GUPANU-146993 format. One record per residue (C-alpha): x, y, z. Coordinates in pm, 1 decimal, padded with zeros to 6 digits, always signed. Layout:
<pts>
- u|v|w
- X|Y|Z
...
</pts>
This chain:
<pts>
- u|v|w
- -00008.0|+00001.1|+00003.6
- +00292.9|+00239.6|+00074.3
- +00441.8|+00169.7|-00287.2
- +00100.6|+00246.0|-00453.1
- +00095.9|+00597.2|-00292.2
- +00430.2|+00677.2|-00434.8
- +00536.3|+00752.3|-00790.6
- +00156.6|+00777.5|-00877.9
- +00025.8|+00968.6|-01169.7
- -00338.8|+00971.6|-01288.0
- -00217.2|+00873.0|-01641.2
- +00092.1|+00773.5|-01797.5
- +00196.4|+01031.4|-02064.9
- +00524.4|+01141.0|-02235.4
- +00528.2|+01450.5|-02013.4
- +00571.5|+01222.0|-01705.4
- +00803.9|+00968.2|-01859.8
- +01101.6|+01149.1|-01729.2
- +00973.3|+01224.8|-01381.3
- +00844.8|+00874.1|-01340.1
- +01178.7|+00734.5|-01448.4
- +01361.3|+00950.3|-01188.8
- +01124.4|+00838.8|-00909.6
- +01172.6|+00463.4|-01003.8
- +01553.4|+00512.8|-01012.4
- +01532.6|+00699.0|-00696.0
- +01330.8|+00409.0|-00556.0
- +01578.5|+00159.1|-00661.8
- +01887.8|+00364.9|-00569.0
- +02008.6|+00355.6|-00939.4
- +02243.8|+00665.6|-00909.4
- +02378.9|+00626.9|-01278.2
- +02037.8|+00644.8|-01430.6
- +01946.7|+00928.8|-01203.5
- +02255.6|+01132.9|-01292.9
- +02188.8|+01054.9|-01670.6
- +01830.6|+01198.4|-01629.0
- +01931.8|+01498.9|-01418.0
- +02205.6|+01588.9|-01664.1
- +01948.6|+01573.9|-01940.6
- +01747.2|+01849.2|-01769.7
- +01514.6|+01655.6|-01554.4
- +01380.5|+01857.5|-01262.7
- +01518.2|+01703.7|-00919.6
- +01214.0|+01823.2|-00747.4
- +00958.7|+01660.2|-00989.9
- +00658.4|+01550.8|-00786.1
- +00389.1|+01285.2|-00855.1
- +00029.0|+01354.8|-00802.7
- +00078.1|+01378.6|-00427.6
- +00397.5|+01618.0|-00487.9
- +00617.4|+01318.7|-00355.9
- +00962.7|+01403.5|-00479.0
- +01248.2|+01167.9|-00569.5
- +01419.3|+01257.3|-00247.1
- +01126.2|+01159.3|-00043.6
- +01074.6|+00828.7|-00253.8
- +01439.0|+00718.6|-00167.2
- +01374.3|+00814.2|+00208.1
- +01044.5|+00615.2|+00209.4
- +01191.9|+00299.7|+00057.5
- +01380.8|+00256.9|+00388.9
- +01054.4|+00180.0|+00553.7
- +00986.4|-00101.5|+00290.6
- +01314.9|-00235.7|+00381.8
- +01217.0|-00258.9|+00758.5
- +00889.5|-00423.2|+00662.4
- +01084.0|-00688.5|+00466.5
- +01263.8|-00776.5|+00799.4
- +00913.9|-00827.4|+00952.4
- +00729.8|-01031.1|+00670.3
- +00887.4|-01321.0|+00454.3
- +00695.0|-01406.5|+00140.0
- +00404.7|-01199.3|+00260.6
- +00371.8|-01402.7|+00592.1
- +00448.7|-01269.9|+00932.4
- +00796.9|-01368.6|+01075.3
- +00762.4|-01618.9|+01365.7
- +00874.5|-01476.4|+01703.0
- +01149.7|-01752.0|+01733.1
- +01268.4|-01698.7|+01362.2
- +01577.5|-01457.5|+01342.5
- +01599.3|-01261.0|+01023.8
- +01922.0|-01043.9|+00995.3
- +01878.0|-00773.3|+00756.1
- +02146.9|-00546.9|+00866.6
- +02368.0|-00611.7|+00565.4
- +02078.6|-00529.5|+00312.5
- +01969.7|-00247.6|+00516.5
- +02308.3|-00088.2|+00539.3
- +02347.8|-00132.5|+00165.3
- +01989.3|+00048.5|+00114.3
- +02097.8|+00304.5|+00330.7
- +02411.1|+00389.9|+00165.4
- +02220.8|+00409.3|-00180.8
- +01969.6|+00656.5|-00012.8
- +02232.5|+00879.8|+00095.6
- +02397.9|+00861.9|-00226.8
- +02074.5|+00948.2|-00405.5
- +02010.0|+01245.4|-00185.5
- +02363.6|+01383.4|-00230.9
- +02313.9|+01348.0|-00606.7
- +01979.3|+01539.7|-00590.6
- +02114.5|+01813.7|-00385.9
- +02411.3|+01846.5|-00624.6
- +02154.4|+01897.6|-00884.4
- +01987.2|+02168.6|-00678.4
- +01704.7|+01979.8|-00509.2
- +01513.9|+02179.5|-00270.3
- +01592.6|+02011.1|+00064.3
- +01271.6|+02144.8|+00213.5
- +01027.3|+02067.1|-00090.1
- +00679.6|+01989.0|+00042.4
- +00448.2|+01710.8|-00056.5
- +00081.3|+01750.0|-00085.5
- +00057.7|+01658.4|+00300.9
- +00301.9|+01948.6|+00370.7
- +00584.3|+01730.6|+00461.1
- +00939.2|+01774.6|+00385.2
- +01216.8|+01510.1|+00346.5
- +01320.3|+01573.4|+00693.5
- +00967.3|+01466.3|+00809.5
- +00998.6|+01131.3|+00650.7
- +01347.6|+01084.7|+00759.2
- +01247.4|+01154.9|+01113.4
- +00939.0|+00948.3|+01086.9
- +01139.3|+00646.0|+00961.1
- +01396.4|+00704.9|+01226.7
- +01682.0|+00700.8|+00969.2
- +01976.1|+00862.0|+01175.0
- +02222.5|+00890.8|+00891.6
- +01973.3|+01056.3|+00650.4
- +01843.1|+01295.9|+00926.7
- +02200.4|+01395.7|+00988.7
- +02270.8|+01458.9|+00632.5
- +01965.3|+01658.6|+00575.5
- +02016.7|+01866.3|+00896.5
- +02390.3|+01918.4|+00784.0
- +02261.5|+02063.6|+00452.0
- +02053.0|+02310.9|+00643.0
- +01700.5|+02137.9|+00637.3
- +01442.3|+02353.3|+00833.2
- +01322.7|+02192.5|+01124.5
- +01015.1|+02418.0|+01182.7
- +00811.1|+02338.3|+00864.1
- +00479.1|+02232.7|+00962.9
- +00261.3|+01983.7|+00764.7
- -00113.1|+02007.1|+00696.8
- -00170.3|+01861.7|+01052.0
- +00053.5|+02154.1|+01199.5
- +00311.6|+01895.9|+01291.1
- +00692.0|+02020.5|+01242.7
- +00980.6|+01799.8|+01204.6
- +01082.8|+01913.7|+01560.2
- +00746.7|+01831.4|+01697.0
- +00747.0|+01502.5|+01527.7
- +01090.4|+01408.2|+01682.4
- +00944.7|+01485.3|+02045.7
- +00620.5|+01288.2|+01946.1
- +00829.7|+00988.6|+01885.9
- +01077.2|+01047.7|+02147.4
- +01372.9|+00889.5|+01983.2
- +01690.4|+00989.1|+02185.4
- +01914.2|+00907.5|+01884.2
- +01736.6|+01156.1|+01655.0
- +01712.6|+01399.9|+01946.7
- +02100.2|+01377.8|+01973.0
- +02141.5|+01456.8|+01612.3
- +01911.7|+01762.1|+01646.5
- +02096.7|+01875.0|+01938.2
- +02418.0|+01839.4|+01759.0
- +02327.3|+02063.3|+01476.4
- +02117.3|+02324.3|+01649.4
- +02187.2|+02352.9|+02025.4
- +02434.2|+02641.2|+01965.9
- +02228.1|+02802.6|+01680.0
- +01995.9|+03122.0|+01740.6
- +01693.7|+03125.1|+01506.6
- +01383.2|+03366.1|+01485.7
- +01178.9|+03093.7|+01643.5
- +01408.0|+03034.7|+01937.1
- +01702.3|+03225.4|+02075.5
- +01834.1|+02925.8|+02276.6
- +01750.5|+02593.6|+02098.4
- +01814.4|+02360.0|+02388.3
- +01594.6|+02572.9|+02631.4
- +01317.5|+02603.4|+02393.9
- +01314.0|+02230.1|+02318.8
- +01320.8|+02159.1|+02692.3
- +01013.3|+02379.1|+02747.9
- +00842.9|+02221.2|+02447.1
- +00919.2|+01880.1|+02583.7
- +00759.4|+01950.0|+02903.2
- +00457.9|+02109.6|+02723.6
- +00423.1|+01799.3|+02524.0
- +00490.0|+01567.4|+02814.5
- +00791.3|+01379.8|+02705.4
- +00975.3|+01321.4|+03041.8
- +01248.9|+01101.5|+02858.9
- +01334.2|+01412.9|+02641.4
- +01337.8|+01635.1|+02948.6
- +01574.1|+01405.0|+03138.8
- +01810.5|+01364.9|+02841.3
- +01850.6|+01754.0|+02788.8
- +01880.7|+01837.8|+03163.0
- +02129.7|+01544.1|+03248.9
- +02345.3|+01628.7|+02945.0
- +02352.2|+01980.3|+03067.5
- +02212.5|+02113.2|+02736.1
- +01975.5|+02330.9|+02927.7
- +01904.8|+02432.6|+03295.4
- +01652.7|+02302.4|+03506.2
- +01585.0|+02675.3|+03626.0
- +01454.3|+02776.0|+03282.4
- +01163.6|+03037.9|+03302.9
- +00966.7|+03189.2|+03044.0
- +00901.2|+03530.8|+02957.0
- +00624.2|+03539.9|+03214.4
- +00844.5|+03376.9|+03485.6
- +00684.1|+03039.0|+03466.8
- +00933.0|+02756.8|+03532.1
- +00907.9|+02412.8|+03403.1
- +00745.1|+02305.7|+03719.4
- +00469.1|+02559.7|+03665.5
- +00418.7|+02406.5|+03311.8
- +00409.9|+02065.0|+03430.1
- +00122.6|+02154.6|+03668.3
- -00048.2|+02336.8|+03379.8
- -00036.8|+02013.1|+03174.5
- -00133.2|+01810.1|+03498.4
- +00155.0|+01581.0|+03434.7
- +00240.4|+01459.1|+03772.7
- +00522.9|+01215.7|+03624.5
- +00721.2|+01519.0|+03494.8
- +00663.6|+01700.1|+03810.7
- +00846.1|+01420.7|+03998.1
- +01110.9|+01400.0|+03752.2
- +01182.9|+01789.6|+03781.5
- +01198.9|+01747.8|+04143.7
- +01447.6|+01475.7|+04123.6
- +01660.7|+01687.4|+03873.9
- +01645.0|+01990.1|+04110.9
- +01803.5|+01869.7|+04422.3
- +01810.3|+02203.8|+04585.7
- +01432.3|+02261.1|+04527.4
- +01463.6|+02594.9|+04398.4
- +01182.9|+02573.9|+04144.7
- +00956.6|+02480.5|+04429.2
- +00955.7|+02828.9|+04542.9
- +01022.5|+03019.8|+04212.6
- +00751.5|+03290.9|+04142.8
- +00620.5|+03418.4|+03809.5
- +00597.4|+03784.1|+03738.8
- +00253.8|+03781.4|+03913.5
- +00404.6|+03607.4|+04229.2
- +00270.1|+03275.7|+04172.4
- +00480.5|+02987.0|+04303.0
- +00394.6|+02624.0|+04210.2
- +00165.3|+02572.7|+04497.7
- -00059.9|+02850.3|+04365.0
- -00062.2|+02684.5|+04014.9
- -00147.7|+02359.6|+04189.5
- -00433.2|+02500.4|+04367.3
- -00570.9|+02702.8|+04068.4
- -00500.3|+02467.8|+03770.8
- -00395.1|+02130.8|+03895.1
- -00595.7|+01814.0|+04001.0
- -00580.2|+01660.7|+04340.9
- -00304.3|+01448.0|+04202.8
- -00063.9|+01738.7|+04114.8
- -00136.8|+01914.1|+04460.5
- -00051.6|+01591.1|+04652.8
- +00275.6|+01554.9|+04457.3
- +00384.2|+01887.9|+04491.4
- +00316.7|+01849.0|+04866.9
- +00510.5|+01554.9|+04883.4
- +00810.1|+01729.8|+04694.8
- +00784.3|+02025.0|+04939.1
- +00795.0|+01791.9|+05220.1
- +01116.0|+01613.8|+05091.3
- +01292.5|+01953.9|+05083.0
- +01158.2|+02146.5|+05368.1
- +01053.8|+01867.3|+05631.7
- +00721.6|+01855.1|+05799.7
- +00529.9|+02152.8|+05657.0
- +00278.3|+02191.5|+05944.6
- +00582.1|+02240.1|+06174.1
- +00709.2|+02546.3|+06004.0
- +00473.1|+02788.7|+06101.9
- +00520.9|+03122.6|+05937.6
- +00808.4|+02989.9|+05716.7
- +00560.1|+02746.6|+05562.0
- +00597.3|+02771.4|+05175.6
- +00236.7|+02667.5|+05122.9
- +00123.0|+02994.7|+05280.2
- +00303.5|+03230.8|+05049.7
- +00121.0|+03485.2|+04873.3
- +00122.0|+03610.8|+04522.8
- +00089.9|+03972.6|+04427.3
- -00308.1|+03956.6|+04453.1
- -00247.2|+03860.1|+04824.6
- -00369.0|+03517.9|+04779.3
- -00263.9|+03192.1|+04958.8
- -00316.8|+02857.0|+04798.0
- -00581.4|+02773.0|+05036.2
- -00761.1|+03095.3|+04951.1
- -00724.2|+03009.8|+04573.2
- -00865.9|+02639.6|+04616.4
- -01166.2|+02790.8|+04809.2
- -01250.5|+03057.5|+04550.2
- -01135.6|+02915.8|+04209.8
- -01276.4|+02580.7|+04254.3
- -01609.2|+02709.8|+04356.2
- -01629.0|+02962.0|+04079.9
- -01567.0|+02675.2|+03831.6
- -01842.6|+02454.9|+03992.6
- -02090.9|+02750.3|+03959.8
- -02002.6|+02794.8|+03591.4
- -02026.6|+02444.0|+03491.7
- -02355.4|+02378.9|+03675.4
- -02401.4|+01998.5|+03613.9
- -02042.6|+01945.3|+03711.0
- -02092.8|+02141.0|+04036.5
- -02080.1|+01855.3|+04290.9
- -01777.3|+01692.7|+04132.3
- -01596.8|+02031.3|+04152.4
- -01694.3|+02066.0|+04510.2
- -01569.1|+01735.0|+04584.0
- -01238.0|+01810.3|+04430.8
- -01224.2|+02120.8|+04621.2
- -01297.2|+01925.2|+04936.7
- -01001.3|+01693.5|+04888.3
- -00777.4|+01968.5|+04795.1
- -00864.9|+02156.4|+05103.5
- -00808.2|+01850.4|+05317.8
- -00448.3|+01811.7|+05157.7
- -00369.2|+02173.8|+05249.9
- -00513.0|+02186.5|+05589.6
- -00314.2|+01856.5|+05685.1
- +00001.4|+02052.0|+05595.9
- -00087.6|+02385.3|+05794.4
- -00235.4|+02594.5|+05524.9
- -00394.8|+02914.3|+05588.0
- -00645.3|+03127.1|+05415.9
- -00458.4|+03430.3|+05507.9
- -00092.1|+03496.0|+05599.4
- -00027.5|+03557.8|+05979.6
- -00091.7|+03919.0|+06078.2
- -00318.1|+04005.8|+05768.7
- -00640.0|+03972.9|+05955.8
- -00518.3|+04173.6|+06264.4
- -00393.0|+04453.9|+06034.3
- -00731.2|+04456.0|+05866.1
- -00967.3|+04449.9|+06170.9
- -00765.4|+04651.2|+06414.2
- -00891.4|+05001.6|+06453.6
- -00680.2|+05274.4|+06281.3
- -00549.0|+05555.7|+06480.4
- -00657.9|+05805.3|+06220.9
- -01035.4|+05723.0|+06248.1
- -01269.8|+05894.7|+06484.2
- -01375.6|+05734.5|+06828.1
- -01718.8|+05682.8|+06693.8
- -01594.7|+05465.3|+06407.6
- -01359.5|+05271.6|+06632.1
- -01673.4|+05075.4|+06768.5
- -01755.1|+04938.2|+06430.0
- -01557.6|+04703.7|+06207.0
- -01608.0|+04594.4|+05844.6
- -01479.1|+04264.8|+05728.9
- -01197.0|+04260.5|+05461.8
- -01296.0|+04240.5|+05114.0
- -01152.3|+03895.8|+05050.2
- -01345.2|+03779.0|+05378.0
- -01664.9|+03903.4|+05243.3
- -01618.4|+03738.7|+04901.1
- -01548.1|+03385.0|+05031.6
- -01809.8|+03414.0|+05294.1
- -02073.4|+03523.2|+05029.1
- -01989.6|+03216.0|+04812.6
- -01968.8|+02961.3|+05071.5
- -02267.8|+03060.2|+05292.8
- -02489.5|+03055.0|+04964.9
- -02387.4|+02697.8|+04854.6
- -02694.0|+02499.3|+04886.8
- -02599.9|+02178.6|+05034.3
- -02491.0|+01994.6|+04710.3
- -02197.5|+01824.0|+04896.8
- -02232.7|+01484.2|+05011.4
- -02217.0|+01404.4|+05378.5
- -01867.1|+01295.7|+05522.7
- -01831.1|+01069.3|+05803.0
- -01645.9|+01350.7|+05991.4
- -01932.7|+01570.1|+05967.5
- -02173.8|+01292.8|+06083.7
- -01954.9|+01250.3|+06389.6
- -01957.9|+01622.3|+06452.2
- -02340.1|+01614.6|+06449.8
- -02343.4|+01351.9|+06708.5
- -02128.9|+01537.8|+06923.7
- -02366.0|+01844.9|+06887.5
- -02723.5|+01682.0|+06909.8
- -02880.1|+02025.4|+06966.4
- -02723.5|+02167.4|+06639.8
- -02818.5|+01860.2|+06442.4
- -03191.5|+01900.1|+06462.1
- -03220.1|+02194.0|+06207.3
- -03179.3|+02183.5|+05825.3
- -02908.0|+02386.0|+05652.4
- -03162.9|+02659.5|+05572.3
- -03250.1|+02690.3|+05935.2
- -02875.9|+02709.4|+06032.6
- -02830.1|+02977.0|+05765.1
- -03115.6|+03167.0|+05904.3
- -02999.3|+03155.5|+06251.1
- -02653.4|+03294.6|+06130.9
- -02811.4|+03580.5|+05934.1
- -03026.3|+03684.9|+06244.2
- -02728.9|+03685.0|+06463.8
- -02542.9|+03880.7|+06187.6
- -02820.3|+04137.3|+06157.9
- -02814.6|+04162.3|+06530.6
- -02458.2|+04289.8|+06530.4
- -02481.2|+04544.7|+06241.8
- -02357.2|+04883.8|+06352.8
- -02602.1|+05106.7|+06156.5
- -02925.3|+05024.1|+06359.4
- -03252.3|+05178.0|+06312.3
- -03608.4|+05090.3|+06207.5
- -03475.7|+04958.8|+05857.6
- -03344.6|+04652.1|+06026.0
- -03694.4|+04498.8|+06075.7
- -03738.4|+04470.6|+05680.6
- -03434.5|+04229.6|+05641.2
- -03525.7|+04050.5|+05946.8
- -03869.9|+03981.0|+05796.4
- -03703.7|+03860.9|+05483.4
- -03473.8|+03638.2|+05670.6
- -03756.3|+03485.0|+05856.7
- -03946.2|+03437.3|+05544.2
- -03693.9|+03208.4|+05401.5
- -03493.5|+03461.6|+05203.0
- -03170.3|+03408.5|+05398.0
- -02975.4|+03304.3|+05094.8
- -03052.0|+03625.8|+04924.5
- -02987.5|+03835.7|+05216.4
- -02613.3|+03711.6|+05239.8
- -02474.2|+03938.4|+05006.8
- -02593.0|+04242.9|+05191.9
- -02520.2|+04135.9|+05536.0
- -02150.7|+04030.3|+05473.1
- -02077.6|+04394.6|+05359.3
- -02226.6|+04592.7|+05656.4
- -02023.2|+04725.3|+05944.4
- -02045.5|+04552.1|+06244.5
- -02025.5|+04641.3|+06613.8
- -01696.8|+04516.1|+06747.8
- -01856.1|+04376.3|+07063.0
- -02084.6|+04149.3|+06863.2
- -01789.6|+03966.3|+06674.0
- -01742.2|+03699.7|+06934.6
- -02115.2|+03601.0|+06913.4
- -02122.5|+03631.6|+06539.1
- -01796.5|+03401.1|+06529.0
- -01963.5|+03155.2|+06765.6
- -02271.5|+03137.2|+06541.7
- -02053.8|+03105.3|+06240.0
- -01885.3|+02795.6|+06394.7
- -02221.9|+02642.2|+06467.9
- -02330.5|+02680.1|+06104.3
- -01991.7|+02542.4|+05974.7
- -02018.5|+02225.8|+06179.5
- -02354.9|+02154.5|+06054.0
- -02244.8|+02184.5|+05703.9
- -02113.0|+01850.7|+05572.7
- -01814.3|+02001.7|+05367.9
- -01719.2|+02335.7|+05526.9
- -01384.7|+02292.0|+05664.7
- -01312.7|+02638.9|+05479.0
- -01565.3|+02816.4|+05696.5
- -01414.7|+02656.2|+06014.2
- -01076.5|+02744.1|+05895.5
- -01185.6|+03111.9|+05840.3
- -01358.2|+03114.0|+06176.2
- -01039.5|+03002.9|+06359.4
- -00830.7|+03259.1|+06182.8
- -01082.8|+03541.5|+06255.2
- -01109.4|+03426.8|+06606.9
- -00728.8|+03422.1|+06666.5
- -00689.2|+03755.1|+06497.0
- -00986.4|+03899.4|+06717.3
- -00809.1|+03778.4|+07043.3
- -00480.7|+03927.0|+06934.8
- -00632.6|+04272.1|+06897.0
- -00827.6|+04241.5|+07216.8
- -00513.7|+04165.6|+07409.5
- -00339.3|+04455.3|+07243.3
- -00604.3|+04692.1|+07329.0
- -00624.6|+04582.8|+07700.1
</pts>
């Protein structure tokens, strides 16, 4: 079938006689006939109906030689039958090289393209022809020509992950700068990570063609890219190659370190692998306190736990039908992070936000408005409508608090909203209207309003207690419990400072 697609014309005419003869001679490796035809003026790039050139024909013949080593008289070779084709293959390869050199001497286009958009180098890489590949590259064959499927010779090499062909590419290009790439080895390393070719990554780094500390123009490291591709195997490989662990805390231009990427873009597997890598380098993370790398903040002031709580929920709301699955993923990621000492906010941030400022009047000191990030998270978490599946831990908690387990989630939210309304600093007759709405079953609708209102400082302890009760009733609200704990600690620190 391969031969019928080569040297094919719709009809045999005198105008195709020379081209078809040249193709046939190239197929057979008959250099003398080819030289006669070329000296007679035959075009060295003459193509058949599929624009296959004589150079491509010669390279494709090598594939037929390989097939002849697998089949004898049309029958598959038995597994216990050894057929040594090395001598015949070497002879055929020498003929192919001689054919290519002759065609190049007569001005053949080394980057001529078939109807499929492939060049001779495409076919050489595809057939794993090392010496032919080396010959084409030494004559300047372009490695970035894309075929009709958008696959370049370089991409094809990565796809096949042939280390021998890779070595040839590196020999010819690792010191060459091109418009496509200023540093060939680094660009190839990044492409290998993006295409998830771990053996290529290992080859380039271990042979010191490129540094493991490579970054993109946006500051992303190879580890950032591996997380984006959700490739835990390459993540582990990169961690092994980076013995100092520098990439584990390397930040992008936006201040995102890998833990932020794992929280926002990774699956539970990528987060789990990254946490293990961090533990291997830094020791037990939960014992690091303020030095815990998983509590680092990006330029937006977000920790990994905050990103998980906000990003995963947003995806759930956007996808609708997948909401339960997304919330389940969020719950697992939250559990992983909390086990390693993760926080929603860095130490001291809530204290600074909630503490009264010296510049404000004594009248305003008695009131406090929750930080914007706290408002946003509470608004979303409180309005989740119980799509989470109950967990054993939540059921245990319910048994420990029989008085709290009698009400539904709506009742729990109603109680929380009423407590919130009671602590609002701007009192007046208007508060009776929200109270009526809450009692009438519109607690969900009132949450966005309530979380943004200023509160009396002395009402915060009671409100936090009610928030804790609500969280313990909810089957999967470890996030609200964590927020409660951080707010409570911050409030106690503020109270101790003032006294």
